C-alpha positions, 0 to 999 in steps of 0.5 A: 460527500465521498463516494465509496467503492462497495463490496463486489457482488460476485464471488472473490477468492480469498487470498489465504486460499492460494497464497502459495502462488503469490510472489510476495505474501500479504502483510496485513492485519485488521484495523491498520493505520495505513496499508501501502498497495503497489502494482507488483513486486519488481524483479529484484524484490521477487528474487529476494522475497522482499517488498520494495527491495529493488535498486533505488526504491525509496520505500524503506527510507520513507518508512523510516522517516514516517515512523521514526524507526531508523535504518530499516533495510529488510532482506526477506519477507520476514524482515518486512513484517516490522511494518506490523509493529507500526500499524502498517500493512503491505500488499500488491494488486498483481500477486503472480507476476513481477517486473515493471508496470509496462511488463505486467499482464492486465488480466493478472491484476486481482483488483476485486480481490484487493478491494475485498481484502481492504473491505475485510481488514478496514485500514484507516488509509489505503495508500497506492504506491504509484498512479498505475496501481491506483488506476487499476484499483479505482478503475479510472484513467485520470488519477491525481496524487493526494487524497482522493474523493472516493473511499474504499469501504470505510478507508480513506484513499491516497495516491502517492508518487511511486517509490520505484527507482524507475520513477526517479524523474517523477519522484524528483518533481513530486515525491517528497511533497506527497510522502511528507503528507503521508507522514503527516497523516500517519502522525495525525492518526497516531495522535488521534488513536492516543487521545481515544485510548486516553479518553477510554481510560477515564 
């Protein structure tokens, strides 16, 4: 039986109340198929105001492969909203700093706020882009790639190798394998949704 992370008891500020402070605003909607959650924007992504726009980042090529939408290369936060057309959301744990994981301040990770958002928006899957993001969100050091035994509310949790260009060595070993699994999960959820809609029409 999967263990769930319950709603936090103490007050958590809602992201929309201070999103003007955020380097990259959330791209979220209710009941999305997958929400991808990273640690923080890279410096280049922060400069461009665009998710996963750092040199060598493999997220958008993977997005194209998973969804079948070719040549997606966003240059702004508005361009990034294309993910909404495919039932996909984007967020980070540290919304006010940019840079590599090692350069980030632990106290700036808004972990409880992120969990609260996931409980509110209820995506089918939450995919952490990199182990560091997962460690902070799940509050555990020993994190392995793949589907997790823990859930966040009603959302299944998956940990994927980081798409960052700085994680090229790890990507070479594990990247394609686990992102192929995400592609399979996405296809399966889409097919299930189609069957559910079909049955509702009868």
